[in-house]
C-alpha positions as CSV (number, residue, x, y, z in Angstrom):
1,M,0.0,0.0,0.0
2,N,1.1,3.6,-0.7
3,I,0.1,5.9,2.2
4,V,0.7,9.5,3.0
5,Y,0.4,9.8,6.7
6,I,0.2,12.8,9.1
7,L,1.2,12.5,12.7
8,F,0.4,15.1,15.4
9,S,2.1,15.9,18.7
10,E,0.0,17.7,21.2
11,K,3.2,18.4,23.3
12,L,4.7,20.3,20.4
13,N,1.5,21.3,18.7
14,K,3.1,20.2,15.4
15,F,2.3,17.9,12.5
16,Y,4.7,15.6,10.7
17,T,3.8,14.5,7.1
18,G,5.4,11.5,5.5
19,F,5.0,8.8,2.9
20,T,5.4,5.0,3.3
21,E,4.6,1.7,1.7
22,N,4.2,0.1,5.1
23,L,2.5,2.2,7.7
24,Q,3.0,-0.2,10.7
25,E,6.7,-0.4,10.1
26,R,7.0,3.3,9.6
27,L,5.2,4.0,12.9
28,L,7.6,1.7,14.7
29,F,10.4,3.7,13.2
30,H,9.0,6.9,14.6
31,Q,8.7,5.3,18.0
32,N,12.4,4.3,18.0
33,A,14.2,7.2,19.7
34,E,17.6,6.2,18.1
35,S,16.5,6.4,14.5
36,R,14.2,9.4,14.3
37,K,15.1,13.0,13.8
38,F,12.2,15.4,13.6
39,T,9.9,13.2,15.6
40,Y,12.5,12.8,18.3
41,N,11.4,16.0,20.0
42,A,8.2,14.4,21.3
43,D,7.0,11.0,22.4
44,D,3.3,11.6,22.0
45,W,3.0,11.4,18.2
46,S,-0.4,9.9,17.0
47,V,-1.8,9.3,13.6
48,F,-3.9,12.3,12.6
49,L,-4.7,11.3,9.1
50,T,-3.8,8.7,6.4
51,I,-4.4,9.1,2.7
52,E,-4.2,5.9,0.5
53,C,-2.7,6.5,-2.9
54,V,-2.7,4.3,-6.1
55,S,1.0,4.6,-6.7
56,K,4.2,5.7,-5.0
57,S,4.5,8.5,-7.4
58,Q,1.1,9.9,-6.5
59,G,1.8,9.5,-2.8
60,L,5.1,11.4,-3.0
61,K,3.4,14.2,-5.0
62,I,0.6,14.5,-2.5
63,E,3.1,14.4,0.4
64,A,5.0,17.3,-1.3
65,Q,1.8,19.3,-1.9
66,I,0.8,19.0,1.8
67,K,4.3,19.9,3.0
68,S,4.5,22.9,0.6
69,M,1.4,24.4,2.1
70,K,3.2,24.8,5.5
71,S,-0.1,25.2,7.2
72,Q,-1.7,23.5,10.1
73,V,-5.1,24.9,9.0
74,Y,-4.7,23.2,5.6
75,I,-3.9,19.9,7.3
76,R,-6.8,20.2,9.7
77,N,-9.1,21.0,6.8
78,L,-8.0,17.8,5.0
79,K,-9.6,15.9,7.8
80,L,-12.6,18.1,8.0
81,Y,-13.3,18.2,4.3
82,P,-12.6,14.8,2.6
83,E,-13.3,16.4,-0.8
84,M,-9.9,18.1,-0.5
85,I,-8.3,14.7,-0.5
86,E,-10.3,13.7,-3.5
87,K,-9.1,16.8,-5.3
88,L,-5.5,15.8,-4.5
89,H,-6.2,12.4,-5.9
90,Q,-7.6,13.9,-9.1
91,K,-4.8,16.4,-9.4
92,Y,-2.2,13.7,-9.3
93,S,-4.2,10.9,-10.9
94,D,-1.8,10.6,-13.8
95,C,1.2,9.8,-11.6
């Protein structure tokens, strides 16, 4: 599976956006204090949102789009308005 995932830390009030082909393995990576960098600063990361993608290429482009917005409001709106995710799928459907 190709998944864009967004983690949230209440402690830092920050989001982390990433892409993976194996969500469970990636979450274990973020829980391992020795291997993580950005997520090292907090221990309360939880999955805020996942977006399934049809290909790795589509997933990486959606991840880049979300990161380029640099906006917590945009990320929160992705969860509130699922049609935004559908528009991302459509925008990057040819990937």
